[in-house]
C-alpha positions in Angstrom: 17.1 -10.9 -22.9 14.3 -13.1 -24.1 11.7 -11.7 -26.4 8.8 -13.4 -28.2 10.5 -12.9 -31.6 13.8 -14.6 -30.5 12.4 -17.4 -28.4 9.7 -20.1 -28.5 8.6 -19.0 -25.1 5.3 -17.1 -25.2 5.6 -13.5 -24.1 2.8 -14.1 -21.6 5.0 -16.7 -19.9 7.9 -14.3 -19.8 5.7 -11.6 -18.3 4.4 -14.0 -15.7 7.9 -15.1 -14.8 9.1 -11.5 -14.5 6.2 -10.6 -12.3 6.8 -13.7 -10.1 10.5 -12.9 -9.8 9.8 -9.3 -8.8 7.3 -10.5 -6.2 9.9 -13.0 -4.7 12.5 -10.2 -4.7 10.1 -7.9 -2.7 9.3 -10.7 -0.2 13.0 -11.4 0.3 13.6 -7.7 0.9 10.8 -7.7 3.5 12.3 -10.7 5.3 15.8 -9.2 5.3 14.4 -5.9 6.6 12.4 -7.7 9.3 15.4 -9.6 10.5 17.5 -6.5 10.6 14.8 -4.6 12.4 14.5 -7.4 15.0 18.3 -7.3 15.6 18.3 -3.5 15.9 15.4 -3.4 18.3 16.9 -6.1 20.5 20.2 -4.2 20.6 18.3 -1.0 21.4 16.5 -2.6 24.3 19.7 -4.0 25.7 21.9 -0.9 25.1 23.0 2.0 27.2 21.8 5.5 26.3 24.7 6.5 24.1 24.4 3.4 21.9 20.6 3.7 21.9 20.9 7.2 20.3 22.7 5.7 17.4 20.2 2.8 17.0 17.3 5.3 16.9 18.6 6.3 13.4 18.4 2.7 12.2 15.0 2.1 13.6 13.7 5.4 12.2 14.9 4.5 8.8 13.4 1.0 8.8 10.0 2.2 10.1 10.0 5.4 8.0 9.6 7.7 11.1 9.0 11.3 10.5 11.4 13.9 12.0 8.8 14.6 14.6 8.5 10.9 15.6 12.3 10.7 15.8 12.3 13.7 18.2 9.7 12.1 20.4 11.9 9.0 20.8 14.9 11.1 21.8 
């Protein structure tokens, strides 16, 4: 781990790099979740009722549905 006392890199630069890395990680997570959601919704729209019931759980998790919202779908 880099610290200002053990490196010639200013601590402000380390903080900025850490913040940027965190931002990139969050954006990547959003992209991955979007692609997964797209796949699940496509499968849901093309599925039969029995498979759709299983996919409701995945969609509900990705979209943070409440229990009441899940019941409305079913």
